[in-house]
Every structure is written in structure tokens, then in C-alpha cells.
KOLTORLUM-860417 format. One line per 3 residues: number of its first residue (from 1); their letters; for each residue x, y, z of N, C-alpha, C. Coordinates in steps of 0.2 Angstrom, whole numbers. Layout:
// residues N
NUM = a = X/Y/Z/X/Y/Z/X/Y/Z | ...
***
This chain:
// residues 434
1 = xxx = 1264/-125/533/1257/-124/535/1256/-117/538 | 1261/-115/543/1260/-109/547/1261/-103/542 | 1265/-104/537/1266/-98/533/1260/-97/529
4 = xxx = 1257/-102/527/1251/-101/523/1245/-98/528 | 1245/-101/534/1240/-98/539/1241/-91/540 | 1247/-89/541/1249/-82/542/1247/-77/537
7 = xxx = 1248/-79/530/1246/-75/525/1238/-75/524 | 1235/-80/525/1228/-80/525/1224/-76/530 | 1227/-78/536/1224/-74/542/1225/-67/542
10 = xxx = 1231/-65/540/1233/-58/539/1228/-54/534 | 1227/-58/528/1223/-55/523/1216/-54/526 | 1213/-59/529/1206/-59/532/1206/-53/536
13 = xxx = 1211/-52/541/1210/-46/545/1210/-40/542 | 1214/-39/536/1214/-33/532/1207/-32/529 | 1204/-37/526/1198/-37/522/1192/-35/527
16 = xxx = 1192/-38/533/1187/-37/538/1187/-30/541 | 1193/-28/542/1194/-21/545/1191/-16/540 | 1192/-17/533/1191/-12/528/1183/-12/526
19 = xxx = 1179/-17/529/1172/-18/527/1168/-11/529 | 1169/-9/535/1166/-3/538/1170/0/543 | 1169/7/543/1173/11/548/1169/11/555
22 = xxx = 1173/8/560/1170/8/566/1163/5/567 | 1162/-1/564/1156/-4/565/1155/-7/573 | 1149/-7/575/1147/-9/581/1145/-17/581
25 = xxx = 1147/-20/587/1146/-27/587/1143/-29/594 | 1138/-34/594/1136/-37/600/1137/-44/600 | 1140/-46/606/1141/-53/607/1138/-56/613
28 = xxx = 1137/-62/614/1134/-65/620/1139/-69/624 | 1141/-69/630/1145/-73/634/1142/-80/634 | 1145/-85/632/1143/-92/632/1147/-96/636
31 = xxx = 1144/-100/641/1148/-104/645/1149/-111/642 | 1155/-112/639/1156/-118/635/1155/-124/639 | 1157/-124/645/1156/-131/649/1149/-133/649
34 = xxx = 1144/-128/648/1137/-130/648/1135/-134/641 | 1140/-134/637/1139/-137/630/1142/-144/630 | 1144/-147/636/1147/-154/636/1142/-159/633
37 = xxx = 1136/-158/634/1131/-163/632/1128/-161/625 | 1131/-156/622/1128/-153/616/1128/-158/610 | 1123/-158/606/1124/-161/599/1124/-155/594
40 = xxx = 1126/-156/588/1126/-151/583/1119/-147/583 | 1114/-150/584/1107/-147/584/1106/-142/589 | 1110/-143/595/1109/-138/600/1113/-132/598
43 = xxx = 1119/-132/595/1122/-126/592/1118/-123/587 | 1115/-127/583/1110/-124/578/1105/-120/581 | 1102/-122/586/1096/-119/589/1099/-112/593
46 = xxx = 1104/-113/596/1107/-107/600/1109/-102/595 | 1112/-103/590/1115/-98/585/1109/-95/581 | 1104/-99/579/1098/-96/576/1095/-91/580
49 = xxx = 1094/-93/587/1090/-89/591/1094/-82/593 | 1101/-83/593/1105/-77/594/1105/-73/588 | 1105/-75/582/1105/-71/576/1098/-68/575
52 = xxx = 1093/-71/578/1086/-68/577/1086/-62/582 | 1091/-62/587/1091/-56/592/1096/-51/590 | 1099/-52/584/1104/-47/581/1111/-48/585
55 = xxx = 1112/-53/588/1118/-55/591/1123/-57/586 | 1129/-55/586/1134/-56/580/1138/-62/582 | 1138/-64/588/1142/-70/589/1142/-72/597
58 = xxx = 1146/-78/598/1147/-80/605/1154/-79/607 | 1155/-76/613/1161/-77/617/1162/-83/621 | 1166/-88/619/1165/-94/622/1170/-94/628
61 = xxx = 1167/-95/634/1170/-96/640/1173/-103/641 | 1179/-104/640/1182/-110/640/1186/-112/646 | 1185/-117/650/1188/-119/656/1193/-125/654
64 = xxx = 1197/-127/659/1202/-132/658/1199/-139/660 | 1193/-139/663/1190/-146/664/1188/-149/658 | 1190/-156/657/1188/-160/651/1189/-156/644
67 = xxx = 1195/-154/644/1197/-150/638/1196/-154/631 | 1197/-160/631/1197/-164/625/1189/-164/623 | 1185/-165/628/1178/-165/626/1176/-158/623
70 = xxx = 1177/-153/627/1175/-146/625/1178/-144/618 | 1184/-146/617/1187/-144/610/1183/-147/605 | 1181/-153/606/1177/-156/601/1170/-152/600
73 = xxx = 1167/-150/605/1161/-146/605/1162/-139/602 | 1168/-136/603/1170/-130/599/1170/-131/592 | 1173/-137/590/1173/-139/583/1166/-139/580
76 = xxx = 1161/-142/584/1154/-142/581/1152/-135/581 | 1153/-131/586/1151/-124/585/1153/-121/579 | 1159/-121/577/1162/-118/571/1159/-121/565
79 = xxx = 1157/-128/565/1154/-131/559/1147/-128/558 | 1144/-125/563/1137/-122/563/1138/-115/561 | 1143/-112/565/1143/-104/564/1146/-102/557
82 = xxx = 1150/-106/554/1153/-104/548/1148/-103/542 | 1143/-108/541/1138/-106/536/1133/-101/538 | 1132/-100/544/1128/-95/547/1130/-88/547
85 = xxx = 1137/-87/546/1140/-80/546/1140/-78/553 | 1141/-82/558/1141/-81/565/1148/-81/568 | 1150/-77/572/1157/-76/575/1157/-80/582
88 = xxx = 1163/-83/583/1165/-86/589/1172/-84/592 | 1172/-81/598/1178/-78/601/1180/-83/607 | 1187/-85/607/1189/-88/613/1190/-84/619
91 = xxx = 1187/-86/625/1188/-82/631/1191/-87/636 | 1197/-87/639/1200/-92/643/1198/-90/651 | 1195/-95/654/1192/-93/661/1198/-95/666
94 = xxx = 1200/-90/669/1206/-92/674/1203/-93/681 | 1197/-95/682/1195/-98/688/1200/-104/690 | 1202/-108/684/1207/-112/685/1213/-109/681
97 = xxx = 1219/-112/682/1225/-109/678/1226/-113/671 | 1229/-109/667/1230/-112/660/1237/-113/658 | 1239/-118/655/1245/-119/652/1245/-115/645
100 = xxx = 1250/-111/644/1250/-107/638/1249/-111/631 | 1252/-117/631/1252/-121/625/1245/-123/624 | 1241/-124/629/1234/-126/628/1230/-121/625
103 = xxx = 1231/-115/627/1227/-109/624/1229/-108/617 | 1236/-108/616/1238/-107/609/1235/-112/604 | 1235/-119/606/1232/-124/602/1224/-122/601
106 = xxx = 1221/-120/605/1214/-118/604/1213/-113/600 | 1217/-108/600/1217/-102/596/1219/-104/589 | 1224/-108/588/1226/-110/581/1221/-114/578
109 = xxx = 1217/-118/581/1213/-123/578/1208/-120/573 | 1206/-114/575/1201/-110/571/1203/-103/569 | 1209/-102/569/1211/-95/567/1210/-93/560
112 = xxx = 1210/-98/555/1208/-97/548/1201/-97/547 | 1197/-99/552/1189/-100/550/1186/-93/549 | 1181/-93/544/1178/-86/543/1174/-84/549
115 = xxx = 1173/-89/554/1169/-87/560/1174/-84/566 | 1180/-84/564/1185/-81/569/1184/-74/568 | 1184/-70/574/1183/-63/574/1189/-59/574
118 = xxx = 1190/-54/569/1196/-50/569/1194/-43/571 | 1199/-40/575/1198/-33/576/1205/-29/576 | 1205/-24/572/1212/-20/571/1217/-25/569
121 = xxx = 1215/-29/564/1220/-34/561/1223/-39/566 | 1219/-40/571/1221/-46/575/1215/-50/577 | 1217/-56/578/1211/-61/580/1210/-59/588
124 = xxx = 1203/-58/589/1202/-56/596/1202/-62/601 | 1205/-61/606/1205/-66/611/1204/-62/618 | 1200/-65/622/1198/-62/628/1199/-67/634
127 = xxx = 1197/-65/640/1198/-69/646/1192/-68/651 | 1192/-72/656/1189/-71/662/1194/-71/667 | 1197/-66/670/1202/-66/675/1209/-67/671
130 = xxx = 1214/-69/674/1221/-70/671/1226/-65/673 | 1224/-60/677/1229/-55/680/1233/-57/685 | 1232/-63/687/1237/-66/692/1244/-68/688
133 = xxx = 1244/-68/682/1250/-68/678/1252/-61/676 | 1259/-61/676/1262/-54/674/1262/-53/666 | 1264/-48/664/1264/-46/657/1269/-51/653
136 = xxx = 1274/-54/656/1278/-58/652/1274/-64/650 | 1269/-66/654/1265/-72/652/1261/-71/646 | 1257/-65/646/1253/-63/641/1257/-61/635
139 = xxx = 1262/-57/636/1267/-55/630/1269/-62/627 | 1271/-67/630/1274/-73/627/1268/-77/624 | 1262/-77/626/1257/-80/623/1256/-76/616
142 = xxx = 1256/-70/616/1255/-66/609/1261/-68/605 | 1267/-67/607/1273/-68/603/1273/-75/600 | 1271/-80/604/1271/-87/602/1266/-88/596
145 = xxx = 1260/-85/597/1255/-85/591/1257/-82/585 | 1260/-76/586/1263/-72/580/1268/-76/576 | 1272/-79/580/1277/-83/577/1274/-89/573
148 = xxx = 1268/-91/575/1265/-96/571/1260/-93/566 | 1260/-87/565/1256/-84/559/1250/-81/562 | 1248/-80/568/1242/-77/570/1244/-71/575
151 = xxx = 1242/-65/572/1242/-59/576/1236/-59/581 | 1237/-57/587/1231/-57/592/1230/-50/594 | 1223/-48/594/1221/-42/598/1218/-45/605
154 = xxx = 1222/-43/610/1221/-46/617/1216/-41/621 | 1210/-43/623/1206/-38/626/1203/-43/632 | 1207/-43/638/1204/-48/643/1200/-44/648
157 = xxx = 1196/-48/652/1192/-46/657/1196/-47/664 | 1201/-43/665/1205/-44/672/1200/-41/677 | 1197/-45/681/1191/-44/685/1193/-40/691
160 = xxx = 1199/-40/693/1201/-36/699/1201/-29/698 | 1201/-27/691/1202/-20/689/1195/-17/689 | 1192/-15/694/1185/-12/694/1185/-5/697
163 = xxx = 1191/-3/700/1192/4/702/1194/8/697 | 1190/14/695/1192/18/689/1198/21/690 | 1201/22/696/1207/25/697/1213/21/695
166 = xxx = 1211/14/694/1217/9/693/1218/8/685 | 1214/12/681/1215/11/674/1222/13/671 | 1225/18/674/1232/19/672/1237/14/675
169 = xxx = 1235/11/680/1240/6/683/1239/0/678 | 1233/-2/676/1232/-7/671/1237/-6/665 | 1237/0/662/1241/1/656/1249/0/658
172 = xxx = 1250/3/664/1257/2/666/1260/-5/667 | 1255/-9/669/1257/-16/671/1257/-20/665 | 1253/-19/660/1252/-24/655/1253/-20/648
175 = xxx = 1259/-21/646/1260/-18/639/1257/-22/634 | 1255/-29/635/1253/-33/630/1245/-32/629 | 1242/-28/633/1235/-26/631/1234/-22/625
178 = xxx = 1229/-24/621/1227/-20/616/1220/-17/617 | 1216/-20/621/1209/-18/623/1207/-20/630 | 1201/-20/632/1199/-22/638/1192/-23/638
181 = xxx = 1190/-29/642/1183/-31/643/1181/-29/650 | 1177/-24/652/1174/-23/658/1169/-28/660 | 1170/-33/664/1165/-38/666/1160/-36/670
184 = xxx = 1161/-30/673/1156/-28/679/1150/-25/676 | 1145/-28/676/1138/-25/674/1133/-25/679 | 1135/-25/685/1130/-25/691/1133/-20/696
187 = xxx = 1129/-17/700/1131/-13/706/1136/-17/710 | 1140/-14/713/1146/-17/717/1144/-17/724 | 1139/-22/726/1136/-24/732/1134/-18/736
190 = xxx = 1130/-13/732/1127/-7/735/1120/-7/733 | 1116/-4/737/1109/-3/735/1108/4/731 | 1111/3/725/1110/9/720/1112/7/713
193 = xxx = 1109/10/708/1110/8/701/1117/9/699 | 1119/5/695/1126/6/692/1127/12/688 | 1133/15/689/1135/21/685/1140/19/679
196 = xxx = 1141/23/675/1146/22/670/1153/24/671 | 1155/26/677/1161/29/679/1167/24/678 | 1166/17/679/1171/12/678/1171/11/670
199 = xxx = 1166/11/667/1166/10/660/1170/16/656 | 1169/22/658/1172/27/655/1180/27/656 | 1182/26/662/1189/25/664/1193/20/660
202 = xxx = 1190/14/659/1193/9/656/1192/9/648 | 1187/13/646/1186/14/639/1192/18/637 | 1193/24/640/1199/28/639/1206/24/638
205 = xxx = 1206/20/643/1213/16/643/1213/11/637 | 1207/8/636/1207/3/630/1209/7/623 | 1205/12/623/1206/16/616/1213/19/616
208 = xxx = 1216/20/621/1223/23/620/1228/17/617 | 1226/11/618/1230/5/615/1227/3/608 | 1221/6/606/1218/5/599/1212/1/600
211 = xxx = 1211/-2/606/1204/-5/608/1204/-13/605 | 1199/-16/606/1192/-13/608/1191/-12/615 | 1186/-7/617/1183/-7/623/1177/-11/623
214 = xxx = 1176/-17/627/1170/-21/627/1167/-20/634 | 1160/-18/633/1156/-16/639/1151/-21/640 | 1151/-24/646/1146/-29/648/1139/-26/649
217 = xxx = 1134/-29/647/1127/-27/648/1123/-34/650 | 1120/-34/656/1117/-40/659/1111/-38/662 | 1106/-43/662/1099/-42/665/1099/-43/672
220 = xxx = 1103/-47/675/1102/-50/682/1109/-52/685 | 1109/-53/692/1114/-57/695/1112/-60/702 | 1111/-66/702/1109/-70/708/1112/-77/708
223 = xxx = 1115/-79/713/1118/-86/714/1116/-89/721 | 1115/-95/721/1113/-98/727/1116/-105/727 | 1122/-106/728/1126/-112/728/1129/-114/734
226 = xxx = 1128/-110/739/1130/-111/746/1137/-108/748 | 1138/-107/754/1145/-104/756/1145/-97/754 | 1151/-96/751/1152/-89/748/1149/-88/741
229 = xxx = 1145/-93/739/1142/-92/732/1134/-91/733 | 1133/-87/738/1126/-85/739/1125/-77/739 | 1123/-74/733/1122/-67/733/1117/-65/728
232 = xxx = 1115/-59/728/1110/-56/723/1112/-48/723 | 1113/-46/717/1114/-39/716/1108/-35/714 | 1107/-29/715/1101/-25/713/1101/-25/706
235 = xxx = 1096/-28/703/1095/-29/696/1088/-28/693 | 1084/-25/697/1077/-24/696/1076/-21/689 | 1079/-16/687/1078/-12/681/1085/-12/676
238 = xxx = 1089/-16/678/1096/-16/675/1096/-18/667 | 1091/-22/665/1091/-24/658/1089/-18/654 | 1086/-13/657/1083/-7/654/1089/-1/654
241 = xxx = 1091/1/660/1095/6/660/1102/5/658 | 1104/-1/658/1111/-3/656/1112/-2/649 | 1107/-4/645/1107/-3/638/1107/4/636
244 = xxx = 1103/8/640/1103/16/639/1110/18/640 | 1113/16/645/1120/18/647/1125/17/641 | 1124/11/638/1128/9/632/1127/13/626
247 = xxx = 1121/15/625/1119/19/619/1121/26/620 | 1119/29/626/1119/36/627/1125/39/631 | 1128/35/634/1134/37/638/1141/35/636
250 = xxx = 1141/28/634/1148/25/633/1149/24/626 | 1144/22/622/1145/20/615/1152/16/614 | 1152/10/617/1158/6/617/1159/3/610
253 = xxx = 1165/0/608/1166/-3/602/1162/-10/601 | 1161/-13/607/1158/-20/607/1154/-20/614 | 1148/-23/613/1144/-24/619/1144/-32/620
256 = xxx = 1145/-34/626/1145/-41/627/1139/-43/632 | 1134/-46/630/1129/-48/635/1131/-54/639 | 1130/-52/646/1132/-57/651/1126/-60/654
259 = xxx = 1123/-66/652/1126/-70/648/1121/-73/643 | 1123/-78/639/1118/-82/635/1115/-88/639 | 1120/-91/643/1118/-98/646/1121/-99/653
262 = xxx = 1123/-94/657/1126/-95/664/1120/-95/668 | 1117/-101/669/1111/-102/672/1112/-101/680 | 1117/-103/682/1118/-103/690/1119/-96/692
265 = xxx = 1120/-91/688/1121/-84/690/1114/-80/688 | 1110/-84/685/1103/-81/684/1103/-75/679 | 1108/-75/675/1108/-69/670/1108/-72/662
268 = xxx = 1105/-78/662/1104/-81/655/1099/-78/651 | 1100/-77/645/1094/-74/640/1092/-80/635 | 1096/-85/635/1095/-91/631/1090/-95/634
271 = xxx = 1087/-100/630/1082/-104/633/1086/-109/637 | 1082/-112/642/1085/-117/647/1085/-123/643 | 1091/-126/642/1092/-132/639/1092/-138/644
274 = xxx = 1087/-142/643/1086/-147/648/1091/-152/648 | 1095/-153/643/1101/-158/643/1107/-156/647 | 1107/-149/649/1113/-147/652/1113/-149/660
277 = xxx = 1118/-152/662/1119/-154/669/1121/-148/673 | 1116/-146/677/1117/-140/682/1119/-142/689 | 1120/-148/690/1121/-151/697/1115/-152/701
280 = xxx = 1115/-152/707/1110/-153/712/1106/-147/714 | 1109/-141/715/1106/-136/718/1104/-131/713 | 1107/-129/708/1105/-123/703/1098/-125/700
283 = xxx = 1097/-131/698/1090/-132/695/1084/-130/700 | 1086/-130/706/1080/-128/711/1078/-121/710 | 1083/-117/708/1081/-110/707/1081/-108/699
286 = xxx = 1082/-113/695/1083/-111/687/1077/-114/684 | 1075/-121/685/1070/-124/681/1063/-121/682 | 1061/-119/676/1054/-116/676/1055/-108/675
289 = xxx = 1060/-105/677/1061/-98/677/1064/-96/670 | 1060/-95/665/1062/-94/659/1064/-86/658 | 1068/-85/654/1071/-78/653/1070/-76/645
292 = xxx = 1068/-81/641/1068/-79/634/1065/-73/632 | 1060/-70/635/1057/-64/633/1062/-58/633 | 1067/-59/638/1072/-53/638/1075/-52/631
295 = xxx = 1075/-57/627/1078/-56/620/1074/-51/616 | 1068/-51/617/1064/-45/614/1066/-38/616 | 1068/-38/622/1071/-31/624/1078/-30/620
298 = xxx = 1082/-35/620/1088/-34/616/1087/-33/608 | 1082/-36/606/1080/-35/599/1078/-27/597 | 1076/-24/602/1075/-17/602/1081/-12/603
301 = xxx = 1085/-14/608/1091/-10/609/1097/-11/605 | 1098/-17/603/1104/-19/599/1104/-15/592 | 1099/-14/588/1099/-10/582/1100/-3/584
304 = xxx = 1098/0/590/1099/6/592/1106/8/593 | 1109/3/597/1116/4/598/1120/4/592 | 1119/-1/587/1123/-2/581/1122/4/577
307 = xxx = 1116/7/576/1115/12/571/1115/19/574 | 1114/20/581/1113/26/584/1106/29/583 | 1101/26/581/1095/28/580/1090/23/583
310 = xxx = 1085/25/587/1080/20/590/1076/18/585 | 1075/11/584/1071/8/579/1063/9/581 | 1059/10/575/1052/10/577/1049/4/578
313 = xxx = 1046/3/584/1043/-3/586/1037/-4/581 | 1036/-11/579/1031/-13/575/1025/-16/578 | 1027/-20/583/1022/-24/587/1022/-22/595
316 = xxx = 1017/-19/597/1016/-17/604/1017/-23/608 | 1021/-22/614/1022/-28/618/1025/-25/625 | 1023/-29/630/1026/-28/637/1029/-34/639
319 = xxx = 1036/-33/641/1040/-39/644/1040/-37/651 | 1038/-42/655/1038/-41/662/1042/-47/666 | 1044/-45/672/1048/-50/676/1047/-49/683
322 = xxx = 1047/-54/687/1046/-54/694/1049/-60/698 | 1050/-60/704/1052/-66/708/1046/-69/711 | 1047/-75/713/1041/-80/715/1040/-79/723
325 = xxx = 1044/-75/726/1043/-74/734/1045/-67/736 | 1042/-64/740/1045/-58/743/1052/-59/747 | 1056/-54/748/1062/-55/750/1062/-57/758
328 = xxx = 1057/-56/761/1057/-57/768/1055/-65/770 | 1053/-69/765/1051/-75/766/1056/-80/769 | 1054/-84/773/1059/-89/776/1058/-96/772
331 = xxx = 1064/-98/769/1064/-104/765/1067/-110/768 | 1065/-116/766/1067/-122/769/1074/-124/768 | 1077/-121/762/1084/-124/760/1088/-117/758
334 = xxx = 1094/-118/758/1099/-113/756/1100/-108/761 | 1104/-103/760/1106/-97/764/1103/-91/761 | 1101/-86/765/1098/-80/763/1104/-76/760
337 = xxx = 1104/-75/753/1110/-72/750/1112/-65/752 | 1118/-64/751/1120/-57/753/1116/-52/748 | 1115/-46/751/1112/-40/748/1104/-42/746
340 = xxx = 1102/-47/750/1095/-49/749/1090/-43/751 | 1092/-38/754/1087/-33/756/1087/-28/750 | 1091/-28/745/1091/-23/740/1085/-23/735
343 = xxx = 1084/-29/732/1079/-30/727/1072/-27/730 | 1068/-24/725/1061/-22/727/1056/-28/726 | 1052/-29/730/1046/-34/730/1041/-31/725
346 = xxx = 1042/-32/718/1038/-29/713/1038/-33/707 | 1033/-32/703/1033/-34/696/1035/-29/692 | 1040/-30/688/1043/-24/683/1041/-26/676
349 = xxx = 1040/-20/673/1037/-21/666/1040/-16/661 | 1042/-18/655/1045/-14/650/1041/-14/644 | 1038/-8/642/1033/-8/637/1037/-5/631
352 = xxx = 1036/-9/625/1039/-7/618/1032/-5/614 | 1032/1/612/1026/4/609/1027/7/602 | 1023/5/597/1024/8/591/1022/15/590
355 = xxx = 1025/19/585/1022/26/585/1015/27/583 | 1012/22/579/1005/23/577/1001/22/584 | 1002/17/588/998/16/594/999/22/599
358 = xxx = 1005/24/599/1007/30/604/1003/36/602 | 1002/37/596/999/43/593/992/44/595 | 989/38/596/982/38/598/981/36/606
361 = xxx = 986/34/609/986/33/616/986/26/618 | 991/24/623/992/18/625/993/18/633 | 989/14/636/989/13/643/991/6/645
364 = xxx = 996/5/649/999/-1/652/997/-2/659 | 993/-7/660/991/-8/667/994/-15/670 | 996/-14/676/999/-20/680/995/-21/686
367 = xxx = 993/-27/687/989/-29/693/991/-36/696 | 992/-36/702/993/-42/706/990/-42/713 | 985/-46/714/981/-46/720/978/-39/720
370 = xxx = 978/-36/726/975/-29/727/980/-23/725 | 986/-25/722/990/-20/720/989/-18/712 | 989/-12/711/988/-9/704/993/-4/702
373 = xxx = 995/-3/696/999/2/693/997/3/686 | 997/9/683/996/10/676/1000/16/674 | 1002/16/668/1005/22/665/1003/23/658
376 = xxx = 1004/29/655/1003/31/648/1009/30/645 | 1010/25/641/1016/23/638/1018/26/631 | 1023/30/631/1025/33/625/1028/28/619
379 = xxx = 1029/31/613/1032/26/608/1039/25/611 | 1041/19/609/1048/16/611/1047/13/617 | 1053/13/621/1053/9/628/1051/14/634
382 = xxx = 1048/11/638/1046/14/645/1045/9/650 | 1046/10/656/1045/5/662/1040/8/667 | 1038/3/670/1033/4/676/1034/-3/681
385 = xxx = 1031/-2/687/1031/-8/691/1025/-7/696 | 1024/-13/699/1018/-14/704/1021/-18/710 | 1020/-15/716/1022/-19/722/1019/-26/722
388 = xxx = 1022/-30/726/1019/-37/727/1013/-35/732 | 1008/-39/732/1002/-38/736/1003/-41/743 | 998/-39/747/998/-42/754/995/-49/754
391 = xxx = 991/-51/749/988/-57/748/993/-63/746 | 992/-69/748/997/-74/746/994/-77/740 | 999/-80/736/998/-84/730/994/-80/725
394 = xxx = 997/-75/723/994/-71/717/998/-71/711 | 995/-69/705/999/-70/699/997/-63/695 | 1003/-60/692/1002/-54/688/997/-54/682
397 = xxx = 993/-49/681/989/-48/675/991/-41/672 | 993/-42/666/996/-36/662/991/-35/656 | 990/-28/655/986/-26/649/989/-21/645
400 = xxx = 988/-21/639/990/-16/634/984/-13/631 | 982/-7/634/975/-4/632/976/1/626 | 973/0/621/973/5/615/966/6/612
403 = xxx = 966/11/608/959/13/605/957/7/600 | 963/4/597/961/-2/593/959/-8/596 | 960/-9/603/958/-15/606/963/-16/612
406 = xxx = 962/-21/616/966/-22/622/969/-29/621 | 975/-30/623/979/-36/624/981/-37/631 | 979/-43/633/981/-45/640/984/-52/641
409 = xxx = 987/-53/647/990/-59/648/992/-60/656 | 993/-66/658/995/-67/665/1002/-70/665 | 1005/-69/671/1011/-73/672/1010/-80/673
412 = xxx = 1015/-84/673/1015/-91/674/1018/-94/680 | 1019/-89/685/1022/-91/691/1019/-87/696 | 1016/-90/701/1013/-87/707/1018/-84/712
415 = xxx = 1016/-78/715/1020/-75/720/1017/-77/726 | 1021/-81/730/1018/-84/736/1023/-82/742 | 1020/-82/748/1023/-80/754/1024/-86/759
418 = xxx = 1023/-92/756/1024/-98/760/1027/-103/755 | 1028/-109/758/1030/-115/753/1036/-113/749 | 1041/-110/752/1047/-108/749/1052/-113/750
421 = xxx = 1054/-117/744/1059/-122/745/1066/-120/746 | 1068/-115/742/1075/-113/742/1075/-105/741 | 1079/-101/744/1080/-94/743/1081/-93/736
424 = xxx = 1076/-90/732/1076/-89/725/1075/-82/723 | 1080/-78/721/1079/-71/718/1080/-71/711 | 1079/-77/707/1079/-78/700/1072/-76/698
427 = xxx = 1072/-71/693/1065/-69/691/1062/-74/685 | 1056/-74/685/1052/-77/679/1051/-71/674 | 1051/-72/668/1051/-67/663/1045/-69/658
430 = xxx = 1040/-64/657/1035/-66/653/1034/-60/648 | 1029/-61/643/1028/-56/638/1020/-56/636 | 1018/-50/635/1011/-49/632/1012/-45/625
433 = xx = 1010/-48/620/1012/-45/613/1006/-45/609 | 1005/-39/605/1000/-39/600/1003/-41/593
***
């Protein structure tokens, strides 16, 4: 069986590599434990919505808890992904430790699937963490799979490697690496926007091994689970400028959106699945805080990243996001998260404007209470923001004003300065669209 698997897998790798020279891919990080309660229909919904966003596949974050259950759910995912032409990549989460044979079994189970993703003639395998093991561990993992007919392209997210000066040490320490996934898509506990210094250092390291270099792009980062699990990173405009960094500064082999469904860290772009068990605390700051309009932003930037040319917007729209409380509010539950002074108390808005509308002039207005801001929006993407007002219990009002007519809409979450149940820096995301 393994001999047949080896020939089939190797041939698939050659054929896929030959399809296009240096194609670009976008994946979304998917927390597989959140699929414990999934039916096949849930996978169908998620995969359909991801494909509508021009996402090529999910990177499945797999943990050791309830492996028998999750392996069955992964089988379901492949049954949906294969006819859809959607890729699935295993990513082993080393929040818990792994037995190598368990990882090998999971890789082998779907190595011959048309939804397995090949890069440089190897089946792409990633991780979250795992640098606690030395190179013999990872080299042995790859050698075992090769002996069973599967060549692996190994591109882990060794999360302790964040210092750009350590990129050379990474290569010296791990001969088994073929590429690298830079997990870090948020500022490093500082009140400043993220730069691409780390990306460029590890991109050079990954490319010296043949790659891929996988760059993370994320819209947000906030967690409020107690103890050391309370933090917020400066993310106000991250979903805008990080895409521009990927396109204009880094041009990575693969972009990985972090994440599709990690609700507890507030960077989900998928719909909130009501059947997912989020425990007792996370629902307090997740339920009702929709993020799905952020996918409209991705629909604009993903084709730009893949083709190198900004697409022409056809439907004028403004995607806007904001928190439900100012950062100075005192809440009844939870701990004030680390870096809570960094986010700006404001409504942020990203306009996507068509060339036809821009040629005749478009004004975007943002109002909340007594606060007002407006800008003349050019074609393509642009951003503006309006500060939270002094008045309590206010809701944003957004307008797209054109010569052809005005489109307007309200938010669905009030900004209040009282009645704060839990410290919540998770934004609500809305859209006004023509």
C-alpha cells in the first residue's frame, strides 16, 4: 500500500508544482477543536464562505485532546473539501506535546487526497510551536513519513523565534526546516504599528531552504480568559495596513489569515457558530460581536496579493468596526487586559470605492453622538476614524455620499460608558454597501 501511495503522492506533487510558476496562496488558520460539534453541513458552510472570500484552504490547528473525535471531523472536512477543490493543511499545536506516531498517522490518513496541499514536491505540514523539540525529533518525523511514501515540506511556526536577529540561529538549529510560518501578526506589546522587519528576516531564512515563507495577516488580538490570558494588542487599523505590508513590502509565498474561528482571541473572520462550545467566559465577549464583514476587506486584498494588481471595486462599501465601551470604563467582571491603554477610542472605517464613483466624487461620513469625521474617498481602499463621543449610549451612523445618491447605515452595537459586564476589547464589525 505504501509503495502505491508513494508513487501517487510523488506524481501529484510534480503535477501541482508544474501548474504555475510561483503561484500565491491564501489560507485561513482554523481551530480544529472548535469543530468537535460539527456536522458535515458546518464544514460545507465554512468552506463555501471561505471560497467566496478567495481563500484557498484551511490550516487545521490540531490538538491532542479528544484526537479520536477530531480525526473523524477531519475526515468530514476532507469529504467536503475534495469536491470543492479546497485545500486542508495539518498544523500540530504544541500547546500540548505530541507523540510522533500520532502526527504521522494524521498526515498519512489524507496524504493522497486531492485536497492535500503540496509545495516544492512535498506535502506541506506546519505547527504552532514545537521548538521545544530538537532537530532529531523533526528530522525523524520527516524520515519516518518518507519511508512510508510521503515527502514532507516542513514549515512550522516556532513561535519563540520573533527576534529578526535569530533567523540565522533558526537555520543552524533546524536542518529539517524547509520553510517557516511567522505566527506574529500583531505588535509585540508596544503602542506602535507592526513593521515587516521580522517578516523580511525569516522570509530570507525560509527562501534559503526553498520555502515557503508563510506570512500571517490578522485583523485583531484580544483575550479575556483570566490570569495571564488577559491582553489586547494594538489592532485598530491592523486589517488594513497588514495586507498592504504583505502586498507592497513582503510578497510572501503564502499568506495565512489568523484566524477563521479562534473566537477566544477575537481574530475570527468566520461567522460565529452557535454550536461551538466556548466555555463560560469567552461567550461574554464574543456573542453578538460579528466579524463577517471583515471578509469583504479580504475579498479586495486577496486578489491584489495573488495577481500583483489592485482589483477594481464594483460595489461601493464601507466596512467599519468599533468596541462597545471606552477603554477607561470600569467593568463588573474580568481583569483589565494588558496593553489596555493602547487602542484608540474610535470607530474605524475602511472604504472600498469604485473608479466610476471616485471620478465623480465620494464623501464618507462617520458620526457618533457629537463626534463627526469625513473624508473624500479615492478609488480603491482608504481609511478614516471618528472618536468616541462624550455622550453615553451612542451608535455610529455611516454615509457614502455620491452624486448618484447616498447610502447610509447604523451600527448594531451601542457604545456605552456604563453597564459594562466584562472588559471587552473585541470589536463589532458592520458594513454599509451600495
